[in-house]
C-alpha positions in Angstrom: 9.3 14.2 28.7 9.9 16.2 25.6 7.5 19.1 26.1 5.2 19.0 29.1 2.7 21.2 27.3 3.3 19.9 23.8 0.0 18.0 23.5 -1.8 21.1 24.7 -0.1 23.6 22.5 0.1 21.8 19.2 -2.5 19.8 17.2 -1.7 16.8 15.1 0.0 17.5 11.7 0.9 14.9 9.2 3.0 14.7 6.1 2.0 16.9 3.1 1.1 15.1 -0.1 1.9 16.3 -3.5 -1.1 17.5 -5.6 -3.0 14.6 -7.2 -2.6 16.0 -10.7 1.2 16.2 -10.2 1.7 12.7 -8.6 -0.4 10.9 -11.2 2.2 11.8 -13.8 5.0 9.9 -12.1 5.7 7.0 -9.8 7.5 8.9 -7.0 6.4 8.7 -3.4 3.3 10.8 -2.9 4.5 12.9 0.0 6.4 16.1 -0.5 10.1 15.5 0.1 11.3 17.2 3.3 7.8 18.4 4.3 8.0 16.7 7.7 11.2 18.2 9.2 9.8 21.7 9.8 6.9 20.3 11.9 8.4 17.0 13.3 10.0 18.5 16.4 6.6 19.9 17.6 4.9 16.7 16.7 7.3 14.6 18.7 6.9 17.1 21.5 3.2 16.1 21.8 4.4 12.7 23.2 3.5 12.6 26.9 6.1 9.9 27.9 3.3 8.1 29.7 3.9 6.2 32.8 2.6 3.1 31.0 3.4 3.8 27.3 0.8 1.6 25.5 2.4 2.4 22.2 5.1 -0.1 23.2 2.5 -2.8 23.4 0.7 -1.6 20.3 3.9 -2.2 18.3 4.9 -5.8 17.7 8.5 -4.7 17.6 8.2 -2.9 21.0 9.6 0.3 19.5 10.9 2.7 22.2 8.6 5.4 21.0 8.8 7.9 23.9 12.6 7.7 23.9 13.1 8.6 20.2 10.3 11.1 20.3 12.2 12.9 23.0 15.4 12.9 20.9 13.5 14.0 17.8 11.9 16.9 19.8 15.5 18.0 20.8 16.7 17.4 17.2 19.3 14.9 18.4 18.9 12.8 15.2 21.8 10.5 15.9 20.5 9.5 19.3 17.0 9.1 17.9 18.3 6.8 15.2 20.2 4.7 17.7 17.0 4.2 19.8 15.0 3.5 16.6 17.4 0.8 15.4 17.5 -0.8 18.8 14.2 -2.5 18.0 13.7 -2.2 14.3 16.1 -3.2 11.5 14.2 -1.3 8.8 12.3 1.8 10.1 12.3 3.4 6.6 10.0 0.4 5.5 7.7 0.5 8.5 7.6 4.3 8.5 6.2 4.2 5.0 4.1 1.0 5.0 3.0 0.1 8.5 -0.6 1.0 9.4 0.7 2.3 12.8 -1.0 0.2 15.5 1.2 2.2 17.9 -0.8 5.3 17.1 -4.1 3.5 17.8 -2.6 2.6 21.3 -1.3 6.1 22.0 -2.6 7.3 25.4 -3.2 10.8 23.9 -5.6 9.1 21.5 -8.1 8.4 24.2 -9.6 11.9 23.7 -7.4 13.7 21.2 -5.7 12.9 17.9 -2.7 10.6 18.7 1.0 11.5 18.3 2.1 11.2 14.7 4.5 8.3 15.6 4.8 7.0 12.1 5.8 10.4 10.6 8.4 10.9 13.4 9.8 7.5 12.7 10.3 8.0 9.0 11.8 11.5 9.6 14.3 10.1 12.0 15.6 7.4 9.7 15.6 9.6 6.6 17.6 12.2 8.5 20.0 9.4 9.7 20.7 8.2 6.2 21.2 11.8 5.1 23.7 12.4 7.9 25.6 9.1 7.4 24.5 7.7 10.8 23.4 4.4 9.3 26.6 2.3 8.9 27.2 -1.4 8.5 27.6 -3.3 11.8 30.2 -5.9 11.0 30.5 -8.8 13.5 33.7 -8.8 15.6 34.2 -12.5 15.1 32.6 -15.3 13.1 31.0 -18.3 14.7 31.9 -20.8 12.0 28.2 -21.6 11.6 26.2 -21.2 8.4 22.5 -20.3 7.9 20.3 -20.3 4.8 17.4 -17.8 4.8 14.8 -18.7 2.2 12.8 -15.6 1.2 13.9 -11.9 1.1 10.8 -10.1 2.3 10.9 -8.1 5.6 10.9 -11.3 7.7 13.8 -12.9 5.8 15.9 -9.7 5.6 15.4 -9.0 9.4 16.4 -12.6 10.3 19.4 -12.5 7.9 20.7 -9.2 9.3 20.4 -10.3 12.9 22.1 -13.7 12.3 24.9 -12.0 10.3 25.5 -9.6 13.1 25.6 -12.5 15.5 28.6 -13.8 13.6 27.1 -16.5 11.4 27.7 -16.8 7.7 24.3 -16.2 6.1 23.0 -16.6 2.6 19.6 -15.4 1.5 17.8 -17.3 -1.3 15.2 -15.5 -3.3 13.2 -17.0 -6.2 12.6 -13.7 -7.9 15.3 -11.9 -9.9 15.8 -9.2 -7.3 15.9 -9.1 -3.5 13.0 -7.7 -1.5 10.0 -10.1 -1.8 6.7 -8.3 -1.7 8.6 -5.1 -0.7 10.1 -5.2 -4.1 7.3 -6.4 -6.4 4.1 -6.1 -4.3 4.4 -2.5 -3.0 4.0 0.1 -5.7 6.8 2.7 -6.1 4.5 5.5 -5.1 4.2 4.0 -1.6 7.9 3.2 -1.2 10.6 3.9 -3.7 12.8 0.9 -4.2 16.0 2.9 -3.5 15.2 2.4 0.2 15.5 -1.4 -0.3 18.6 -1.1 -2.4 20.3 1.0 0.3 19.6 -1.6 3.0 20.8 -4.5 0.7 24.2 -2.7 0.3 24.4 -2.3 4.1 23.7 -6.0 4.6 26.3 -7.0 1.9 28.9 -4.9 3.7 28.1 -6.7 6.9 28.7 -10.0 5.2 25.2 -11.3 4.2 25.2 -13.1 0.8 22.3 -13.0 -1.6 21.3 -15.6 -4.2 18.5 -14.6 -6.5 16.6 -16.6 -9.1 16.7 -19.8 -7.0 13.5 -21.4 -5.8 14.0 -23.9 -3.1 12.1 -27.0 -3.8 12.2 -26.5 -7.5 15.6 -25.2 -8.5 17.4 -26.6 -5.5 16.0 -29.5 -3.4 15.5 -29.0 0.4 17.9 -31.8 1.0 20.8 -29.9 -0.7 20.1 -26.8 1.5 20.0 -28.8 4.7 23.2 -30.6 3.8 25.0 -27.3 3.0 23.9 -25.2 6.0 23.9 -25.7 9.7 20.4 -24.1 10.0 17.6 -22.9 7.7 15.1 -20.0 8.3 12.1 -20.2 6.1 10.5 -16.8 5.4 8.7 -17.7 2.2 5.5 -15.8 2.9 1.9 -16.7 2.4 1.7 -16.2 -1.3 -1.2 -18.5 -2.3 -3.9 -16.0 -3.4 -7.5 -16.4 -2.5 -9.5 -17.0 -5.8 -13.0 -16.2 -6.9 -14.7 -19.3 -8.3 -17.6 -17.7 -10.1 -18.8 -18.2 -13.7 -16.6 -16.4 -16.2 -13.5 -16.5 -14.0 -11.5 -17.9 -16.9 -12.1 -14.9 -19.1 -9.0 -12.9 -20.3 -8.4 -9.8 -18.3 -9.0 -11.2 -14.8 -5.8 -11.4 -12.8 -4.6 -11.8 -9.3 -3.3 -8.6 -7.8 0.2 -10.2 -7.5 0.1 -10.9 -11.2 -0.7 -7.3 -11.9 1.3 -5.2 -9.4 4.8 -6.7 -10.0 4.6 -5.9 -13.7 4.2 -2.2 -12.9 7.2 -2.4 -10.6 9.2 -4.1 -13.3 8.6 -1.2 -15.6 10.1 1.1 -12.9 13.1 -1.3 -12.7 13.6 -1.0 -16.4 12.6 -4.5 -17.4 9.7 -3.3 -19.6 8.8 -0.2 -21.5 5.1 -0.8 -20.9 3.6 -3.5 -18.6 2.2 -6.7 -20.2 -0.9 -6.1 -18.1 -2.0 -2.4 -18.3 -5.1 -0.5 -17.2 -4.6 2.2 -19.9 -8.0 3.2 -21.3 -9.9 0.4 -19.5 -12.7 0.2 -17.0 -10.9 -1.4 -14.0 -12.6 -3.2 -11.2 -10.6 -4.1 -8.1 -12.2 -6.8 -5.9 -11.0 -6.5 -2.3 -11.1 -3.4 0.0 -7.7 -3.8 1.7 -4.3 -2.3 1.2 -3.4 -4.5 -1.7 -6.7 -3.4 -3.4 -5.7 0.2 -2.8 -2.3 -0.5 -4.4 -4.2 -1.7 -7.5 -6.3 1.4 -7.5 -3.3 3.7 -7.4 -1.5 1.7 -10.1 -4.5 1.8 -12.4 -4.8 5.6 -12.0 -1.2 6.0 -13.0 -1.6 3.8 -16.0 -4.5 5.9 -17.3 -7.5 3.8 -16.5 -10.9 5.1 -17.9 -12.5 4.3 -14.6 -11.6 2.5 -11.4 -14.1 0.8 -9.1 -13.2 -1.0 -5.9 -15.6 -3.6 -4.4 -15.7 -4.9 -0.8 -18.0 -7.5 0.5 -18.0 -6.1 4.0 -20.0 -3.1 5.1 -18.3 0.3 5.1 -16.4 0.7 8.5 -17.2 3.7 10.7 -14.9 6.8 10.8 -14.5 6.8 14.6 -13.7 4.1 17.1 -16.7 2.3 18.6 -15.8 2.1 22.4 -18.0 -0.9 22.8 -16.7 -3.2 20.0 -13.3 -1.6 19.4 -12.2 -0.1 22.7 -8.9 1.8 23.1 -6.1 0.7 22.9 -7.0 -2.1 20.4 -6.4 -1.5 16.7 -9.8 -0.4 15.3 -11.1 -1.2 11.8 -12.0 2.3 10.5 -12.9 3.8 7.2 -9.6 4.8 5.6 -8.8 7.1 2.7 -5.4 6.2 1.3 -3.5 8.3 -1.2 -4.8 6.1 -4.0 -8.4 6.8 -3.0 -7.7 10.5 -2.9 -6.8 10.2 -6.6 -10.2 9.1 -7.7 -12.3 6.1 -8.4 -15.4 4.7 -6.7 -15.6 2.4 -3.6 -18.6 0.1 -3.3 -19.3 -1.8 0.0 -21.6 -4.7 0.9 -21.5 -6.2 -2.6 -20.6 -9.7 -3.9 -19.5 -10.7 -7.4 -21.8 -13.3 -9.0 -20.3 -13.8 -12.4 -18.2 -12.2 -15.2 -19.4 -11.6 -18.8 -17.1 -11.5 -21.8 -17.1 -10.7 -25.5 -16.9 -13.1 -28.4 -13.1 -13.2 -28.1 -13.1 -14.2 -24.5 -12.2 -10.9 -23.0 -14.0 -9.8 -19.8 -16.4 -6.9 -20.4 -18.8 -6.9 -17.5 -18.9 -7.8 -13.8 -22.3 -8.9 -12.3 -22.8 -8.1 -8.6 -25.4 -8.1 -6.0 -25.7 -6.3 -2.7 -25.4 -8.4 0.4 -26.3 -8.2 4.1 -24.8 -10.4 6.9 -27.1 -12.9 8.4 -25.7 -15.0 11.2 -22.2 -13.8 10.2 -22.6 -14.9 6.5 -23.0 -12.6 3.5 -26.5 -13.1 2.1 -27.6 -11.7 -1.3 -30.4 -9.1 -1.2 -33.1 -9.9 -3.8 -33.6 -7.3 -6.5 -30.2 -5.7 -6.1 -28.4 -7.4 -9.0 -26.7 -5.2 -11.5 -23.6 -5.1 -13.8 -20.8 -2.7 -14.2 -18.2 -2.4 -17.0 -15.0 -4.3 -16.4 -12.2 -4.7 -18.9 -9.5 -5.4 -16.4 -10.3 -7.1 -13.0 -7.8 -7.6 -10.2 -8.4 -9.9 -7.4 -7.1 -8.5 -4.1 -8.8 -10.8 -1.6 -5.9 -11.8 0.5 -3.8 -15.0 0.7 -4.6 -18.5 2.1 -1.1 -19.8 3.0 2.4 -20.8 1.9 2.9 -21.8 -1.8 2.7 -25.6 -1.9 3.4 -25.9 -5.7 7.2 -25.9 -5.5 7.3 -28.9 -3.1 9.2 -27.0 -0.3 6.9 -28.1 2.4 6.9 -31.7 1.4 10.6 -31.9 0.8 11.5 -30.5 4.2 8.8 -32.7 5.8 7.2 -29.8 7.5 4.1 -30.0 9.6 1.3 -27.5 9.2 -1.0 -26.0 11.8 -4.8 -26.0 11.8 -4.8 -22.8 9.6 -2.5 -24.3 7.0 0.6 -22.4 8.0 4.0 -24.0 8.8 3.8 -25.0 12.5 6.4 -23.8 14.9 7.1 -23.7 18.7 8.0 -20.8 21.0 11.5 -20.5 19.5 10.1 -20.5 15.9 11.4 -24.1 15.4 9.5 -26.3 13.0 9.2 -30.1 13.5 12.4 -30.5 11.5 15.6 -30.0 13.6 17.5 -26.9 12.6 14.7 -25.5 10.4 12.9 -22.3 11.6 10.0 -20.3 10.2 9.2 -16.6 10.4 6.7 -14.2 9.0 3.6 -14.9 7.0 4.7 -18.5 6.3 4.1 -19.3 10.0 1.8 -16.6 11.0 -0.4 -16.2 8.0 -1.0 -13.0 6.1 -0.1 -10.1 8.3 1.6 -6.7 8.6 5.2 -5.7 7.7 5.9 -4.8 11.3 4.9 -8.3 12.4 7.2 -9.8 9.7 10.2 -7.8 11.0 9.4 -8.8 14.6 9.1 -12.4 13.6 12.3 -12.3 11.7 14.2 -10.9 14.7 12.6 -13.5 17.0 13.3 -16.4 14.7 16.9 -15.2 14.4 17.3 -15.5 18.2 15.8 -19.0 18.2 18.2 -20.0 15.4 21.2 -18.4 17.2 20.3 -20.4 20.4 20.1 -23.6 18.3 23.6 -22.9 16.8 25.4 -21.7 19.9 23.4 -22.8 22.9 22.7 -19.2 23.9 21.8 -15.9 22.3 22.2 -12.2 23.0 19.9 -11.3 20.2 16.6 -9.7 21.2 13.3 -11.5 20.8 10.4 -9.0 20.6 7.6 -11.6 20.3 6.6 -15.3 20.5 4.5 -17.0 17.8 1.4 -16.7 20.0 1.7 -13.0 20.7 -1.1 -10.7 19.5 -0.2 -7.1 20.1 -3.4 -5.3 21.0 -5.5 -7.5 18.7 -3.7 -6.5 15.5 
């Protein structure tokens, strides 16, 4: 145990954010660089090293939280990094982007603020990179087997790194012009600077992983060519089909899916554009959808100089504290959350549904009509007399995703079976119905968290390794049916 009285002597402290007026002028990460290290030893010391560490089960990766908390408390950063990497390929991603279900499962959280596990995690990995403790792990021998990984999001990258380290020759295919999937183009720079991805890509290149960008399997290369060229294939193509909003006026100009809007802002940061083709500058912006993607749209619109930003959510506003009856510890509760983007301004409106859009004579959206709703028998029902309209010159739809992209023919060309939810079906080893073809991440699980994607990528790599060699020493943190504490 790090500090037997740590949780008694020290309260919870989290990373310091830069002032709103400062961070809105740039796209750098919102937290003050280096603000964690002066407090992180004490925060790690709050960990009680419980007899049954529920944080393990709260994390889909099974992160060894008490172990690296103890090392961080003692400021043994090299040992902490080793324990962190034992279960997680990319802790600098999860330490910045994961909603931290481990903290919701922290035993201290029963009656006190939980340990700042996420902040400790990101401090360990940032210190490890700074100290040069993150080095390529080049396999001692090659297996002679080849694997294609389709998709370079967190699931695909995790699977590729694990399979490369197992000695297989791995090539990652990505349809975009850069590696990273939604990490690259879906996550704004102010949440995670892309230098973190670039650094990992260089590590993976040094280990032997090959990367092929600008190639969409099913369209630019048929599935048959991929199967002929490689001994196995891991599909990590995500669940990128967005949920639409079929209401009158949807075809007006200025209404975009979130993943049409957000990547363009990131491409500006990559140097592809001087100004984004879709910009919020000077416009009244409405974001439909109250989740993390919606918050990303809010923060992006603020930085582009929107005249106003309004975020709409059909569900009621969540509570600010866990309801022991409906969301008991250690499950992951749905609570009211104020992200860094919400701190920067704008209005959040709950329990409303969009009824139609109204445009000008040139076909540009100008107004959004909405009504308040209440849930009757689990369905949102309009409340009479609550209809109104709000200005909307740019609308982004951030209502989630419905499954794997079917437009490119990948599913049909491979001959893949789908499950009852429309995801690519797989067994306990992440095998599809096609021999030698595996699936990981959102493509098989449905829209989920980055920590689940990495866990699935690692598990699919083990299944693929067993298929290629008959056995595997790679860890498998999860099975497709696992549900870590209802996340």
